[in-house]
C-alpha positions in Angstrom: 16.5 -6.0 -22.5 19.8 -5.2 -20.9 21.2 -7.7 -18.5 21.0 -5.5 -15.5 17.2 -5.8 -15.5 17.3 -9.6 -15.4 17.3 -11.2 -12.0 15.2 -13.3 -9.6 12.6 -10.5 -9.2 12.2 -10.1 -13.0 11.9 -13.9 -13.4 9.3 -14.2 -10.7 7.0 -11.6 -12.2 7.5 -13.0 -15.7 6.8 -16.7 -14.9 4.0 -16.5 -12.3 0.7 -14.7 -11.9 2.2 -12.6 -9.1 2.4 -8.9 -10.1 5.0 -6.4 -9.1 4.3 -2.8 -8.2 6.9 -0.2 -7.4 6.4 1.0 -3.8 7.1 4.6 -4.8 6.0 7.2 -7.3 9.6 8.4 -7.8 10.0 9.0 -11.5 13.5 7.7 -11.7 12.7 4.5 -9.7 9.4 3.8 -11.4 11.0 4.0 -14.9 13.5 1.4 -13.9 10.9 -0.8 -12.1 8.6 -0.8 -15.2 11.6 -2.1 -17.2 11.9 -4.9 -14.6 8.2 -5.8 -15.1 6.4 -3.6 -12.6 2.7 -3.1 -13.6 1.7 -0.5 -10.9 3.0 1.8 -8.3 1.8 3.1 -5.0 2.4 6.2 -2.8 1.7 7.4 0.7 2.8 10.4 2.9 6.0 8.7 3.8 6.8 8.0 0.2 6.0 11.5 -1.0 8.3 12.9 1.7 11.1 10.6 0.6 10.6 11.5 -3.1 10.8 15.2 -2.4 14.0 14.8 -0.3 15.6 12.7 -3.0 14.3 14.5 -6.1 13.9 18.1 -4.9 15.8 19.4 -8.0 13.0 18.0 -10.1 10.3 19.6 -8.0 11.8 22.8 -6.7 10.8 25.0 -9.7 7.4 23.4 -10.0 6.5 23.9 -6.3 7.4 27.6 -6.7 5.1 27.8 -9.7 2.2 26.2 -7.8 2.7 28.6 -4.9 2.6 31.5 -7.3 -0.5 30.2 -9.1 -2.5 29.9 -5.9 -1.8 33.1 -4.0 -4.6 32.4 -1.5 -3.7 28.7 -1.2 -3.0 27.3 2.3 -0.1 25.0 3.0 -2.5 22.1 2.7 -3.8 23.3 -0.6 -0.3 23.5 -2.1 0.7 20.2 -0.5 -2.2 18.3 -2.0 -1.5 19.9 -5.4 2.0 18.6 -5.2 0.9 15.1 -4.1 -1.7 15.0 -6.9 0.8 16.1 -9.6 3.3 13.5 -8.3 0.7 10.8 -8.7 -0.4 12.0 -12.1 3.3 11.8 -13.3 3.5 8.3 -12.1 0.2 7.4 -13.7 1.4 8.8 -17.0 4.4 6.4 -16.9 2.1 3.5 -16.2 -0.5 4.4 -18.9 1.1 2.2 -21.6 0.8 -0.8 -19.2 -2.8 0.2 -18.4 -3.7 0.4 -22.1 -1.8 -2.8 -23.0 -3.6 -4.8 -20.2 -7.0 -3.3 -21.1 -7.3 -1.5 -17.7 -6.6 -4.6 -15.6 -3.1 -3.4 -14.6 -1.1 -0.2 -14.8 -2.6 1.7 -11.9 -1.1 4.3 -9.6 -2.4 4.3 -6.0 -2.8 7.6 -4.3 -3.6 7.8 -0.6 -6.4 9.7 1.0 -5.5 12.1 3.9 -4.4 9.9 6.8 -6.0 12.4 9.1 -9.4 11.4 7.8 -9.2 7.9 9.2 -12.3 8.4 11.3 -14.4 10.3 8.7 -15.8 8.1 6.0 -17.6 11.0 4.2 -14.4 13.0 3.8 -12.5 9.9 2.5 -15.2 9.2 0.0 -15.2 12.8 -1.3 -11.4 12.9 -1.6 -11.3 9.4 -3.2 -13.8 10.3 -5.9 -11.8 13.5 -6.7 -8.6 11.5 -7.0 -10.2 9.0 -9.3 -10.7 11.7 -11.9 -7.1 12.7 -12.0 -6.2 10.0 -14.5 -7.9 7.0 -16.0 -5.5 4.6 -14.2 -5.8 6.0 -10.7 -6.4 3.7 -7.7 -7.3 5.2 -4.3 -5.9 4.1 -1.0 -8.3 4.1 2.0 -7.3 2.8 5.5 -9.0 -0.3 6.8 -10.2 1.5 9.9 -13.8 1.3 11.0 -14.7 4.4 9.0 -12.5 3.3 6.2 -14.5 0.0 5.7 -17.6 2.1 5.3 -15.8 4.4 2.8 -14.5 1.4 0.8 -18.1 0.2 0.2 -19.3 3.6 -0.9 -16.3 4.4 -3.1 -16.6 1.0 -4.8 -20.3 1.7 -5.4 -19.2 5.0 -7.0 -17.0 3.0 -9.4 -13.6 3.8 -7.9 -10.9 1.2 -7.7 -9.8 1.0 -4.1 -6.6 -0.1 -2.4 -7.2 -0.8 1.3 -4.2 0.3 3.3 -3.2 0.4 7.0 -4.2 -3.2 7.0 -2.3 -6.1 8.7 -4.8 -8.8 9.7 -7.1 -11.5 8.4 -10.1 -9.7 9.9 -9.2 -6.5 8.0 -8.7 -8.4 4.8 -12.1 -10.1 5.1 -13.9 -6.9 6.1 -12.4 -5.1 3.1 -13.4 -7.9 0.7 -16.9 -8.0 2.0 -17.2 -4.2 1.8 -16.1 -4.3 -1.8 -18.5 -7.1 -2.6 -21.4 -5.0 -1.1 -20.4 -2.1 -3.3 -20.0 -4.2 -6.4 -23.4 -5.9 -5.8 -25.0 -2.5 -5.5 -23.5 -1.6 -8.9 -24.6 -4.9 -10.4 -28.2 -4.3 -9.2 -28.3 -1.0 -11.1 -26.7 -2.5 -14.2 -23.5 -0.5 -13.7 -20.2 -2.0 -15.0 -18.0 -4.0 -12.5 -16.1 -6.5 -14.6 -13.2 -4.1 -15.3 -12.8 -3.0 -11.7 -9.6 -4.0 -9.9 -9.9 -3.5 -6.2 -7.0 -4.6 -4.0 -6.5 -5.1 -0.3 -3.0 -4.4 1.1 -1.6 -6.5 4.0 1.4 -4.7 5.4 3.1 -7.9 6.4 6.4 -6.4 7.7 4.6 -3.9 9.9 2.8 -6.8 11.7 6.2 -8.4 12.3 7.4 -5.0 13.6 4.5 -4.8 16.0 5.1 -8.2 17.5 8.8 -7.4 18.0 7.7 -4.2 19.9 5.3 -6.1 22.1 7.9 -8.9 22.7 10.3 -6.2 24.0 7.6 -4.4 25.9 6.2 -7.5 27.6 9.4 -9.5 28.0 8.2 -12.3 25.7 10.8 -15.0 25.1 10.5 -16.6 21.6 12.8 -17.7 18.8 13.5 -14.3 17.1 13.1 -15.7 13.6 9.6 -16.8 14.3 8.4 -13.2 14.4 9.5 -12.8 10.8 6.8 -15.3 9.8 3.8 -13.5 11.3 3.0 -11.4 8.3 3.6 -14.2 5.9 1.3 -16.5 7.9 -1.5 -13.9 7.9 -1.1 -13.3 4.1 -1.3 -17.0 3.3 -4.3 -17.5 5.6 -6.1 -14.5 4.0 -5.1 -15.7 0.5 -6.7 -19.1 1.1 -9.9 -17.5 2.3 -10.0 -15.2 -0.7 -9.6 -18.1 -3.1 -12.2 -20.2 -1.3 -14.8 -17.5 -1.3 -14.1 -16.0 -4.7 -13.8 -12.4 -3.6 -13.3 -10.0 -6.5 -10.7 -8.1 -4.4 -7.0 -9.1 -4.9 -4.5 -9.2 -2.1 -1.4 -7.0 -2.1 1.6 -7.5 0.1 3.6 -4.5 1.4 6.1 -3.3 4.0 8.9 -5.8 3.1 11.6 -6.4 5.7 13.5 -9.4 4.5 13.8 -11.7 1.5 11.2 -14.1 2.8 8.5 -11.6 2.4 9.1 -11.9 -1.3 10.3 -15.5 -1.8 7.7 -17.2 0.4 4.8 -15.6 -1.4 5.8 -16.0 -5.0 3.2 -17.7 -7.1 0.1 -16.3 -5.5 -2.4 -14.4 -7.6 -1.4 -11.3 -5.6 0.4 -8.0 -6.1 3.7 -7.3 -4.4 4.4 -3.6 -3.9 8.2 -3.5 -3.3 10.4 -0.6 -2.6 13.0 0.0 -5.3 15.9 -0.7 -2.9 14.4 -4.1 -2.0 13.9 -4.9 -5.7 17.7 -4.5 -6.1 18.3 -6.7 -3.0 16.1 -9.4 -4.3 17.8 -9.3 -7.7 21.2 -9.7 -6.0 20.0 -12.3 -3.5 20.8 -15.4 -5.7 17.5 -16.9 -4.5 15.8 -18.9 -7.2 12.2 -17.7 -7.5 9.9 -20.6 -7.0 6.1 -20.8 -6.4 5.7 -21.0 -2.6 2.5 -19.2 -1.9 0.6 -22.5 -1.4 3.2 -23.9 1.0 1.9 -23.4 4.5 3.9 -21.8 7.3 5.4 -24.4 9.7 2.5 -25.2 12.1 5.0 -25.1 15.0 5.7 -21.5 14.2 2.0 -20.7 14.1 1.5 -22.4 17.5 4.4 -20.6 19.1 3.2 -17.2 17.8 -0.4 -17.9 18.9 0.7 -19.0 22.3 3.0 -16.0 22.9 1.1 -13.1 21.2 -2.5 -12.2 21.8 -2.2 -9.7 18.9 -1.0 -12.5 16.5 -4.1 -14.5 17.5 -6.2 -11.4 16.8 -4.5 -10.9 13.4 -4.6 -14.6 12.3 -8.1 -15.7 13.3 -10.8 -14.6 10.9 -12.9 -13.5 13.9 -9.9 -12.2 15.9 -11.2 -8.6 15.8 -14.4 -6.8 15.2 -14.4 -3.9 12.7 -14.8 -1.5 15.7 -11.4 -2.8 17.1 -9.4 -2.1 13.9 -8.6 1.5 15.0 -7.0 0.5 18.2 -4.9 -2.4 16.9 -1.2 -1.7 17.7 0.1 -1.9 14.1 -2.8 0.4 13.0 -2.1 3.0 15.6 1.7 3.0 14.9 1.2 3.2 11.1 -1.4 6.0 11.3 0.9 8.0 13.6 3.7 7.5 11.1 1.6 8.5 8.1 0.2 11.6 9.9 3.7 12.6 11.0 5.0 12.3 7.4 2.1 14.4 6.3 3.0 17.1 8.8 6.6 16.9 7.5 5.3 17.5 4.0 3.5 20.6 5.3 6.8 21.8 6.7 8.5 21.4 3.4 5.8 23.4 1.6 6.0 26.0 4.4 9.6 26.7 3.5 8.5 27.6 0.0 5.6 29.8 1.2 7.3 31.3 4.3 11.0 30.9 3.9 13.0 31.5 7.1 14.5 35.0 6.7 17.4 34.1 9.0 18.5 31.3 6.8 19.0 29.1 9.9 16.3 26.6 9.3 17.6 23.2 8.3 16.3 22.0 4.9 
């Protein structure tokens, strides 16, 4: 292995049970990440938009072919064909890992339409379709009220899920319980479950982001660095509950904002899905990777966050929110709006292939 692939990140994934996924289906990034030890990858509307912007020369001709092949296709039809093909290409790169690990690793996560967040039946239908694209496909479903219902049904159908749009201990527990219900239903019918690998994402950086927004909105005075611990605290709390209860779902950390989101959670039996740029930052950080997942967050930080932020209390306490409240949690709303906006941006990109501006004045 060339020296440029050896660094703290590589060492942490090689010496602990913590797994690395590349937080993108970009072919160029994923190839490099796999060399660094990545055993999975994930995508969402924001990521697909970014990939197209960065790698349009690789997709330009193919998108034109797809448009020509589906003369009656809508913008959405073409967009989903592109999303699926992008996911399949990533899954092909990960297939050797999938085969080497006997199906336990090497998955590519593809996300259901963010606009379906209130419709569990449409999410289930789309998820089952996605699962047939490749043997190593994993399907992302938001941890909304309807999403929790969809997660149980999709698990029962034998599909590996990745709960997304998830930031809190209550969402992590609701996801794990929904998966357990789906798995028990399969067990009762004698259907296989031992090779299923469900995961639940906690978007730890997006929880931090939301507390910073509320601090500014509400004029909350707090040591600024404390807000960088909110997502870490939630992840460690959920991780302890998962281990204690023996859930068959594995936690996945996402939405990295600083080195602590990596260094403070090394050693846990979790997945880290890390953007390629952050992988390079971690490798250049000089931080020695040490197992820190079982080291609790300073209780003084937990107390201060709990005293100052109602939404931290809702995120950190196991009973801080009911499933019905998931859809209106601030981080959920902001993330869904972001995903839906990126999906709409994808439609605009495809529109330029289907209905190019005759004036040539539209910015691309």
